[in-house]
N, C-alpha and C positions, 0 to 999 in steps of 0.2 A: 786180304782172309780168306781165301777158297782152297789157297794151297795151305795153310795151315788149317782146316775144317780139313783137307784128303787125308794131312800125316795124323790126325790123333784116330779119325775115323781105321789109318791102316792099324795104329800102337792099339787101335782094344779088337782089334779082329784076330792081331796075332796071338795078343796075350788068351782071348779064352780062345782060339784053335789050340797052342804049345798049354793051357796049361795043366790038362790032364800030365802031363811030359816033366811036367815041374819038377826036379830036386834040387832046390835053391832058395826061390824069394824071387823076391823083390832088395833091388839097393837105389842109396841115392849117394848120389857122390857131389861135391864143390872141384870145378876148376880153376887156376886164375891161370891167363895165359897170355901174352903178347901177341897182341896181329900185327903182321910186317901187310907192307900195302907197297906192289913196286908195280910206281906210276909208267915205268917203262914197256910193261905186258898186259897192260886195261888197256885196249884195243881204243873207247870213247878218251883217255887220256894222253895215246900217245901225239895229237898235234897241240898239244896244250902245253905252255909253262909250269906248268904247275907240281907241289911239293904235296905228300901227303907224313904224315909221324903217325911211327907208328905207337900203339897204344897196350897198354892193359885192358882184362877182358876180361870179367868174372862169369862165369853161366853154373849153372846150377846142372843136375844129373839128376832124372828116375831112370831107372833099368829091373827087368827082367831077367832073370840068372834060368836057365833052362834045364845046368846040369849038361854034361857033356860037354863044356866047357863056350858054349855058344849063350850067345846075351842078345837084348834088344836096348838099346837107351834111347834114348830122348834128352836132347839141350839144351839148352834155349839161357841165352847172352844178348849182350849189348856194351858195345866201345865205344869209344867220344874221340874222332880225331884233329888236330889239326891241321887245316888245309891252310898251305900258301900258293896265292899268287904272282909271279915273274909281273903282268898286266894292270893293270891301272885298279884293276878289282879288288876288295875289301877282304882280308881274308876272314876266314870261319871257319864253322867247329862239320864236320863230317859226321851222321853216326849211322852207323852200322849195328843191325839189327841183326839176331839169326836162332830157328830154329829148328832144330836137326833130328830126323830120326835115323839111324843104325842100329845094323846088322852089326853084333861084335864077335868078333873070336878070342878068347884066353889057352896062354898056351899052359900043363899042367904044370903044378912047381908049386915052390915056392918066390922062387924069380920068372916071369915069364913075357911071355911074346905078347904080343896085341894090337890087332890089326879091325878095320871097320871101315864098311860103306855101307851109304846113307843116300838120302833127300834131308836136302837143305834150304828151305824158306826163308829167304835172305831179304831186307830190306833195308835198301840207302838214303837218306833224307840229310838235306841243306841248311845250316842253322840262320843263311841270311839269300839264299836266294830261292830257297822253297821249292818244294815238289820230294817226288819221293817217287823212289825208283824199287819195284822187284822183283825178283826173278823165283822158281826154282830152279833148283843145282842140283847136278850130282855131287856129293863129298865123300872123298876117302883119306884114313888113318893110317899112322903107323904108330909104336911102341911097345914100353913094356912097363916093367913093374915088381911091386917086394909086396909079398901078401906079410904083416905084420903079424896075423895071427888070422884066423876063421872067417871072422869080420871086417877087417879094417886091411885096406892096401893101397897102395902107394903106387902111382900110374906117369911117366912120362909119356910124353906124345906129341905126334906134330899132323897136322890134320890142312888137308886146302878148302880152300871155301868158295875159291873160282880161283879164278884165272888172274893171278899176282897179289892177290893175297893169302895170306895163308898166317894159321898160329903153331904156338910150339908153350906147352901147359901142361902143368903139374896140376892131377886131380886126386881127390883123394877122394874112396870110395866106402861107405861103410855097409854092410849084409842085412835087413833089417829079422833080427829073429823071429821065427813063427807064430 
């Protein structure tokens, strides 16, 4: 919870600091993504015979465009993964919740490149074994998109969540009127 408070504080400070320079304003987005977990790249899972299925994830986005191609985005989402163990441990579900604060760059033009980097608060919970693991991480994303009109755009984006965990998704972004 401490990392969530820190991320929200940074958003407020950035918004207040740069709002005098704003040319564009706020935007909202919805992201539909596929989250992939590569068990062989996760240190804590290398010694276990475990399989974690890929899962769909929906994220909500709120952002502020400062003009000059720079914006700040807050994304929040959750995915549910099926976990299968080879040993005599019952199968269960893994819940992955994320809250990320990113600085994003979008190039100018109808078709654009997008790059982003920021802080991510990640929480993993297991349905049967209980317990919870939280971490603050660095996350980056790359992608591109197309502007349908002045307010609506669609993006394809690949984002790293942590070592061995990534997502590929489609974003619909709507700039709010001033």
